[in-house]
PyMOL CGO cylinders between C-alpha atoms (Angstrom):
from pymol import cmd
from pymol.cgo import CYLINDER

trace = [
    CYLINDER, -36.37, -3.91, 2.80, -33.70, -1.67, 3.21, 0.3, 1, 1, 1, 1, 1, 1,
    CYLINDER, -33.70, -1.67, 3.21, -32.83, 0.51, 0.02, 0.3, 1, 1, 1, 1, 1, 1,
    CYLINDER, -32.83, 0.51, 0.02, -29.49, 1.00, -0.88, 0.3, 1, 1, 1, 1, 1, 1,
    CYLINDER, -29.49, 1.00, -0.88, -30.36, 3.44, -3.39, 0.3, 1, 1, 1, 1, 1, 1,
    CYLINDER, -30.36, 3.44, -3.39, -32.68, 3.60, -6.26, 0.3, 1, 1, 1, 1, 1, 1,
    CYLINDER, -32.68, 3.60, -6.26, -31.94, 0.32, -8.00, 0.3, 1, 1, 1, 1, 1, 1,
    CYLINDER, -31.94, 0.32, -8.00, -30.77, -2.11, -5.21, 0.3, 1, 1, 1, 1, 1, 1,
    CYLINDER, -30.77, -2.11, -5.21, -32.54, -3.32, -1.85, 0.3, 1, 1, 1, 1, 1, 1,
    CYLINDER, -32.54, -3.32, -1.85, -31.14, -5.89, 0.81, 0.3, 1, 1, 1, 1, 1, 1,
    CYLINDER, -31.14, -5.89, 0.81, -33.14, -7.58, 3.39, 0.3, 1, 1, 1, 1, 1, 1,
    CYLINDER, -33.14, -7.58, 3.39, -32.72, -10.59, 5.72, 0.3, 1, 1, 1, 1, 1, 1,
    CYLINDER, -32.72, -10.59, 5.72, -34.73, -13.16, 8.09, 0.3, 1, 1, 1, 1, 1, 1,
    CYLINDER, -34.73, -13.16, 8.09, -34.41, -15.78, 10.39, 0.3, 1, 1, 1, 1, 1, 1,
    CYLINDER, -34.41, -15.78, 10.39, -36.68, -18.59, 11.25, 0.3, 1, 1, 1, 1, 1, 1,
    CYLINDER, -36.68, -18.59, 11.25, -36.24, -20.50, 14.63, 0.3, 1, 1, 1, 1, 1, 1,
    CYLINDER, -36.24, -20.50, 14.63, -37.80, -23.66, 15.95, 0.3, 1, 1, 1, 1, 1, 1,
    CYLINDER, -37.80, -23.66, 15.95, -38.10, -23.36, 19.60, 0.3, 1, 1, 1, 1, 1, 1,
    CYLINDER, -38.10, -23.36, 19.60, -38.74, -27.12, 19.92, 0.3, 1, 1, 1, 1, 1, 1,
    CYLINDER, -38.74, -27.12, 19.92, -35.81, -28.81, 18.00, 0.3, 1, 1, 1, 1, 1, 1,
    CYLINDER, -35.81, -28.81, 18.00, -33.50, -25.46, 18.23, 0.3, 1, 1, 1, 1, 1, 1,
    CYLINDER, -33.50, -25.46, 18.23, -33.23, -25.68, 14.13, 0.3, 1, 1, 1, 1, 1, 1,
    CYLINDER, -33.23, -25.68, 14.13, -33.06, -22.26, 12.14, 0.3, 1, 1, 1, 1, 1, 1,
    CYLINDER, -33.06, -22.26, 12.14, -32.56, -20.75, 8.71, 0.3, 1, 1, 1, 1, 1, 1,
    CYLINDER, -32.56, -20.75, 8.71, -30.85, -17.40, 8.12, 0.3, 1, 1, 1, 1, 1, 1,
    CYLINDER, -30.85, -17.40, 8.12, -31.75, -15.91, 4.63, 0.3, 1, 1, 1, 1, 1, 1,
    CYLINDER, -31.75, -15.91, 4.63, -30.09, -12.55, 3.33, 0.3, 1, 1, 1, 1, 1, 1,
    CYLINDER, -30.09, -12.55, 3.33, -31.62, -11.30, 0.17, 0.3, 1, 1, 1, 1, 1, 1,
    CYLINDER, -31.62, -11.30, 0.17, -30.62, -8.78, -2.44, 0.3, 1, 1, 1, 1, 1, 1,
    CYLINDER, -30.62, -8.78, -2.44, -33.19, -7.63, -4.95, 0.3, 1, 1, 1, 1, 1, 1,
    CYLINDER, -33.19, -7.63, -4.95, -31.93, -5.44, -8.22, 0.3, 1, 1, 1, 1, 1, 1,
    CYLINDER, -31.93, -5.44, -8.22, -34.53, -3.71, -10.13, 0.3, 1, 1, 1, 1, 1, 1,
    CYLINDER, -34.53, -3.71, -10.13, -33.67, -3.91, -13.74, 0.3, 1, 1, 1, 1, 1, 1,
    CYLINDER, -33.67, -3.91, -13.74, -36.68, -1.79, -14.83, 0.3, 1, 1, 1, 1, 1, 1,
    CYLINDER, -36.68, -1.79, -14.83, -39.54, 0.22, -12.71, 0.3, 1, 1, 1, 1, 1, 1,
    CYLINDER, -39.54, 0.22, -12.71, -41.58, -3.52, -12.96, 0.3, 1, 1, 1, 1, 1, 1,
    CYLINDER, -41.58, -3.52, -12.96, -38.86, -5.97, -13.15, 0.3, 1, 1, 1, 1, 1, 1,
    CYLINDER, -38.86, -5.97, -13.15, -36.48, -7.46, -10.51, 0.3, 1, 1, 1, 1, 1, 1,
    CYLINDER, -36.48, -7.46, -10.51, -33.90, -9.75, -10.22, 0.3, 1, 1, 1, 1, 1, 1,
    CYLINDER, -33.90, -9.75, -10.22, -33.50, -11.16, -6.56, 0.3, 1, 1, 1, 1, 1, 1,
    CYLINDER, -33.50, -11.16, -6.56, -31.00, -13.47, -5.21, 0.3, 1, 1, 1, 1, 1, 1,
    CYLINDER, -31.00, -13.47, -5.21, -31.75, -15.26, -2.06, 0.3, 1, 1, 1, 1, 1, 1,
    CYLINDER, -31.75, -15.26, -2.06, -29.22, -17.53, 0.04, 0.3, 1, 1, 1, 1, 1, 1,
    CYLINDER, -29.22, -17.53, 0.04, -30.10, -19.58, 2.97, 0.3, 1, 1, 1, 1, 1, 1,
    CYLINDER, -30.10, -19.58, 2.97, -28.11, -21.38, 5.64, 0.3, 1, 1, 1, 1, 1, 1,
    CYLINDER, -28.11, -21.38, 5.64, -29.97, -24.12, 7.62, 0.3, 1, 1, 1, 1, 1, 1,
    CYLINDER, -29.97, -24.12, 7.62, -28.71, -25.09, 11.38, 0.3, 1, 1, 1, 1, 1, 1,
    CYLINDER, -28.71, -25.09, 11.38, -29.82, -28.36, 12.72, 0.3, 1, 1, 1, 1, 1, 1,
    CYLINDER, -29.82, -28.36, 12.72, -29.56, -32.10, 12.58, 0.3, 1, 1, 1, 1, 1, 1,
    CYLINDER, -29.56, -32.10, 12.58, -30.48, -33.86, 9.85, 0.3, 1, 1, 1, 1, 1, 1,
    CYLINDER, -30.48, -33.86, 9.85, -33.91, -35.20, 11.46, 0.3, 1, 1, 1, 1, 1, 1,
    CYLINDER, -33.91, -35.20, 11.46, -34.81, -31.43, 12.67, 0.3, 1, 1, 1, 1, 1, 1,
    CYLINDER, -34.81, -31.43, 12.67, -37.06, -29.37, 10.94, 0.3, 1, 1, 1, 1, 1, 1,
    CYLINDER, -37.06, -29.37, 10.94, -34.57, -26.68, 9.17, 0.3, 1, 1, 1, 1, 1, 1,
    CYLINDER, -34.57, -26.68, 9.17, -31.67, -29.53, 9.22, 0.3, 1, 1, 1, 1, 1, 1,
    CYLINDER, -31.67, -29.53, 9.22, -32.10, -31.27, 5.94, 0.3, 1, 1, 1, 1, 1, 1,
    CYLINDER, -32.10, -31.27, 5.94, -29.73, -29.25, 3.92, 0.3, 1, 1, 1, 1, 1, 1,
    CYLINDER, -29.73, -29.25, 3.92, -26.96, -26.79, 4.92, 0.3, 1, 1, 1, 1, 1, 1,
    CYLINDER, -26.96, -26.79, 4.92, -26.98, -23.95, 2.34, 0.3, 1, 1, 1, 1, 1, 1,
    CYLINDER, -26.98, -23.95, 2.34, -29.83, -22.97, -0.24, 0.3, 1, 1, 1, 1, 1, 1,
    CYLINDER, -29.83, -22.97, -0.24, -29.38, -20.46, -2.92, 0.3, 1, 1, 1, 1, 1, 1,
    CYLINDER, -29.38, -20.46, -2.92, -32.56, -18.92, -5.19, 0.3, 1, 1, 1, 1, 1, 1,
    CYLINDER, -32.56, -18.92, -5.19, -32.00, -16.53, -8.04, 0.3, 1, 1, 1, 1, 1, 1,
    CYLINDER, -32.00, -16.53, -8.04, -35.59, -15.31, -9.36, 0.3, 1, 1, 1, 1, 1, 1,
    CYLINDER, -35.59, -15.31, -9.36, -36.39, -12.72, -11.78, 0.3, 1, 1, 1, 1, 1, 1,
    CYLINDER, -36.39, -12.72, -11.78, -40.02, -11.24, -11.38, 0.3, 1, 1, 1, 1, 1, 1,
    CYLINDER, -40.02, -11.24, -11.38, -41.83, -9.00, -13.55, 0.3, 1, 1, 1, 1, 1, 1,
    CYLINDER, -41.83, -9.00, -13.55, -45.41, -7.20, -12.50, 0.3, 1, 1, 1, 1, 1, 1,
    CYLINDER, -45.41, -7.20, -12.50, -47.97, -6.32, -14.75, 0.3, 1, 1, 1, 1, 1, 1,
]
cmd.load_cgo(trace, "trace")
């Protein structure tokens, strides 16, 4: 994660399947609401044919609220 101040972080990852050349690219942004509570948004872009490992859908979005205790 790369911090953008005290409350905001960004990150990204890529997974590549070398056999069928499919891939997923996923940037993420995390906002710390409180010291132990985070709200994160992860977007995913899937690349590949419909029968490839990462080609079963084109886009994905996840919104997550995480509390540590």
